[in-house]
Phi, psi and omega in degrees: 000141180287129180257101183293337182291329178292324176295319178300314181298320180295318178294315183300317182290341182275353182265105180285348179091331182257359183279129180229123176248151178296147180260125179254118175277129181245126179290129181272151174283152185227123181213205183297331182268008181095208183275127183228159177210128177296145187300326185302325183297305185285330177294320179295320178295316180297316181294335177281349176106007181253173179253119181271145170224144181270134179255109179283150183291128175204151174245015175292123187301313182296321179295318178298316180297318179297318177302311182294325178290341187261351184244158178247350178203160184230127175246119180266115184273172180283177180162208187288174176295159178272134177298116184295340179297333178289346177249017180060038177237155174268150182289142174261163185302330185277359179299133179273197180292145181237164180224081188300329179296315178291321181304308183297318178302311185289324177298317177295314182300315181298314183294320179292320177295322177299316179296329181270359178067026178288131178301139185227134169238121178254133181241127178053255175306328182299321178293324179292319177295323176302310180298316182296319183286333186251040169072024172257201180211167180227160171276131176291329179202126183292324185296325181255354188065204173227022180299138185297332180272003177086357181280162180291143179266002186248139183275333178252155180301141181282145169286169173280110184260005174230089191286156175262351179292166174303148186295340181267007181250134179286144182238343175203174182249160174234151177258123183263134180293124179295136181089355179282166174301316180299322178297319180292332180280311186271342176058040176203159176256351178229128185224131176276127186229163171269174188203122181216070183202155171233352170257161180197168177291129176267304176232126182290339180088178187288339185267351184231151174234157179285131177238354174199148177220155171274172186294341178269006176091001179290136179290122184251346178201146176225159177210171186292141171273357189239026176060034178257164183275071181228128181212136176229137177233145184276340181270184183246086182293335183294335179291323176295314184297317181296330180276003179089005178273120186276359187307318186263359182299331177305329178296317181284328175293323175300314180298319177299313182295318179293320179294322178295318178296318178296315179301315180297316180297317179299316180297321178295318178295332176292328185266332187256138173286124181251126185231129169261118189277358181199118167217157186250024185306325181304339177301336185261359188288351175273007181251026180057047179290143177255091186290335180274002178240173177275092187266117184292349182278345181232157181266347179232117170212176186297323179294315181292325176298318178296313182298320183270358180072034180260121182278320189212151178222143173263110180265132185250151167273104181276126182243107176300144180289124179240197182295139181271068181232164177305321180291317179296317179298316181297320179294321179295318179297314181297321181293319178298316178301316183293320180294317181291328176294321179297325177299318179299328185277359181290335182086014178258157182293128179259140180237147178242341184227161174303323179299322176300317182297315182293324178295315180292323176300315180297330180274001179076025182248146170282158182221152176235134167251165180232153177213179177238131175254102179108108178297355172305338180298335180259358179055241177241023184251102184297330183294341180292338175299314178297320179302310183292329178289311185283319184284321187243342178079034181299141179257340173208163172225126173285123190298330181208180172227217178282115185109140179293152172227193184283353181266316186197174176272144182268155173294339179230076179295154178289165180303128180092349180271147180274161172281108186246169175249208179284131179279174176299319176295322179299325176298319177294321180299312181298317179298319180290323176297317175302316183294324183272353181077031177258127181293141178271118183253123184254010170299140182083348183279154177292163179298322178295317177299321180301308183289326175300314182295323177301321180287326186276317188291137177271353176238158179301148177260164178232157168238100194290339179201082179218157179234195190263124181290336179297332180260337179214105188284081179232137183299342178285340181273165182263137173288166177298324178296320177296318179300317180293319180295320179298314181296321181299333179262010175083012183277182184220140173242136185250115180299139182245158187253029177274128185310312185292345178258001178251328179218145174269346179219143177074185182266125177285157179222182176304329180296323178292320179298318177296319180298319179296316180297316178303316181294316181297323177292318180299323184273312187264335183103153185297338182277004188229027181226163177192199187230123175228097196293328190064026175300145183066010171230035182083002174284155180124124180225163178307128185096338178219057189271345178197178179300333181294342185257006185293334176301333179296327179294316177298319180298320178294319182292327175296322177293333178277006177073026171285141182272170177297324176298317177300314183295326176299319178291312183297318187278017174140338182303316180293314182296319181288333173299315179293319179299315181295318178297319179295317181288330174293325177299321178299314182296322178295320183286334181281344181287000000 
């Protein structure tokens, strides 16, 4: 007789208690018999080393959020045709059976998972849903195309894309784009696949690129254009795996590895305070922005902060350099006041000290600090520093912006202006900032101003959003000598995600941002770097396009073998050390 208790004991003894595998959510098929899932999907996930869970179709908001909070990766399984009404199309005669309940669930799920940067693998119907959810399109039927006159949209004869062979047998080949993510996973440019579909991706859309096609031109695989963990294949790799054929297991191992990396990054963000030292979001607050919602007009809001794992941001009142006249100065002061007042009116928790940030983090709340970008806001009135500190709680002031002001020379002086350093008034400003516990920010300052400020300031200085000039020769970036000098005085430089400060040619990406941080660490040391995105001030590159994508930076750094201790420093520990030292200086001077 079979003794089930011996099986239980064997399972029980195999659980060490500390073992954690990533959880892969698999969308279940839904029909007359309820929610179902073919064995190949979950068996392939298990064999890859992950834990599968089936996701039943629902559009209940709380249930969807709970699902997303519970998984580390998403596998989109095959199934019925997609309802064309969801793509603003009318059905053609060749359209097969549809499942609108499942369609709506998966379209919502994909978009929400995409916003949260959850790794996704789409299979057959899954690749089509990926395209549909991410602003692409699909063919309702390959044999007829979707041409309005009913004619075929394809110039070459179609292959048979719905095979009669056993599901574990390949029926045609696909050509994989060399250098693509899929190529790095499968390590070949030609792959024999099975085929069971009559719909297919027509246009992948802006978020996806083609990574494989069949000989008749049908799109057989897509992947992210933004260096995200997103991959879709038109064939059924799980059928090979279930039959004992290891050919397709690399796809599931990839999903497992990406999900494990995502899980690790999320856990680190739960434990580590994450701070973005510079964004310009207040510039948009006069447009009836909804900061407590996911507002497409801004790159930083509470929803995007949650999605990207960002605890706190320093929002600045950006003041464009205007005429250095009493009228110009007064207008700049009034504008700074109005922007900082709008921040107070957002209804989000405001912090003035590092202790405030850690307290709010422990309470599960996001936090905002404020600063001023361009000392033009104080004109020639030293007393305004106290006003902005006491009334608004500024933690730093960038001494200048583009164009010289009465404090210092800019890295980008206006036409006819000389390359200047810190003025006599600027010396007084720095001394007063030291006395009041306001950090001195030298982003945008000239190289001469930078070294002058290092000599004048009694507290370490910061560069809240600057990158490395050795990798991008722009006067706004810091030379290696500047990086070393800054580190020698205990200061911090925050890598920024503005395209023009990451590359001098072409479009920068998350890879360039990582390269700049690596270089800055190599030169200045891990204790002297951080992150200042410049979001809503033209900052943002593919892979790091908004606050919702900041978890991607952590994921990349984990691949670079940075430890949690390193990430704690990079994600705000270094910057807050300088802030705390500066604010302690204020307390000493006030005694």
